[in-house]
N, C-alpha and C positions, 0 to 999 in steps of 0.2 A: 584349132582350125578356125579360121576367120570366115564368117559368113554374114550375109546381110540379115538384119533383124527387123522386128516390128517398128514401123515408123513412129508410132506414138511413144514407145519406150525409148527409141533413139532420141527423140526430142527431149523427153524428160531427163534422160541421163546426160544429154549435151549441155544442160544448164550448170553442171558441175564440171569444171575443167578436168579432163582425163577420164571421167566416168563413161562418157559416150564411146571413147576409143576402147576402153576396157570391155564395155558391153558388147561391142562388135568383135571382140577377140584380139585386139591389138594391145596386149598387156604392157609391153615396153613403152609404147607411145603414151598410153594412159598414165602409167606410173611417172613417166618423165614430166608430163604436163601437170599432173596433180601435185607432184613435188615442187615444181617451179612456182605454181600458183600459191600453195600454202607457205612456202618459204618466203615468198615476196610479202604475203600478208603478215607473217610472223615478224619479219624485219620492219615492216611499216608500223605494226602495232607496238614495237619496242620504243617508238618515238625518236629513234636516232636516225632512221632512214625513211623519212616521209615520202620520198620520191618512189619508193617501192610500190606504192599504191598504183602508180601509173604502170609499172611493170606487171602487176597483178591483173590490171584491166586489159592490158595487151595480151597476156596469156589467156585470159578468159575469152576474149573475142577470137583469138586464133583457134583455140580449142573448139569453140562453138561452130565456127565456119568449117573447120577441118572435119569434124564429125559429119556435117551435112554434105560436104563435098565427097567424103568417102561413101556415104549412103547413096549419093546420086550417081556413082560410077556404074557403068555397065558391068554385068556379072563377070565378064572375062577380065576386065581391068581390075575389078575389085579383088579377084583371086590372085592377081599378080602383085598386089601391094605387100611389101615386106614390112614386118613388124620390127621396128628399130627404135633405139633410144633417141630422144629429141636432140641431144647434143652428142657429138662424136667423141666422147671421153675415152672410149675403149681403144682407140688406135687400130692396130691390125686385127686384133681379136675382138669381134663384135660382142662377145658374151660377157666381157669384163665391164664392170661399172666403174664410175669415177672413184669410188672408195677403194677398189682393189687394183686399179690401173695405174698408169704413170703419173696421174695427178693426185696421188694419195697424200703426199706431203702438203701440197697446196690446199687440198680439202681439209686436212687436219688443222692447218694454220687458220683457215677461215672459220672453222668450227670453234677453235680456241678463242679467237678474237670475239666472236659472237657470244660465247659463254662468259668470258671475262667482262664484256660490256654489260651483259645482263646482270651479272653479280654486282658490278659497281653501281648500276642503277638501283638494284634492290637494296644495297647497303645505304645508298643515299636516301631513299624513301623511308627506310627504317630509322635512320639517325638524323634526318634533316631537322626535326623539331628541337634537337638539342644544340644545334649550331646557331650562332648569331646570323642575322640576315645577310650580312656581307659575305660570310663564308658560304652560305647556301647559294647565293648568286654566283660566286666564283666557281663553286663546284659544279653547279648546274650548267652555267654558260661555257666555261672553259673545258671541263672534263667531259661532260655528257654531250655537248653540242659540237664544239670545235675538235676536241681530241678524237672522239668517236668517228666523226666524219673524216678526219685526217687519216686515221688508221685504216678505215675502210677504203679511202682513196688510194693510199699506198698499197694496200692489198690488191686492189684492182690493177694498178700499174705493174706490180710484181707478177701477177698472173698473166698479164698481157705480154710482158717481156719473156716470161717462161714459155709461153705458147709460141712466140715468134722464134725464140732460140730452137725450140723443138722442131718447128717447121723448117727453119734454115738448115738444121742438122739433117733432117729427113731429105731435103732437096740435095744436099751435098752427098749424102750416102747413095742416093739414086743416080747421081751423075758419075760416080766413081765406078 
């Protein structure tokens, strides 16, 4: 049951993306925002996706103002707010998450790419002292900078195409 809470604690919890929503009883919203925020920070910290710091900041600001907008709603409107995941990964059944829904394969590929990238970077840092300088530069610049960004870019493009195809198929099914 969602209900308005103490304003002081609402403010304190709003400082961590998703925690304010969870404090007010919107677990799906909170988990979605918290997951997006920490995933963006994790990717930014990996050194391969520096731009994710900007995404993390956007998620932080969105979450902060979202909590305060929810807290400022009149009681009737607050009770009408439906707890839902941030991104509509579930399709028709709102209870399914991205991991169990129709984006399962895409999620698996993204997780594999992130894992392989992390392992390659770990391997590089462990063995870099044993390589000549030119090999270290080639490995760091080509493999970890350009290759990782290229793979990530291709994954984003494939995800976009997959989503467009799914929407096109859905529209065709509805018109028949």
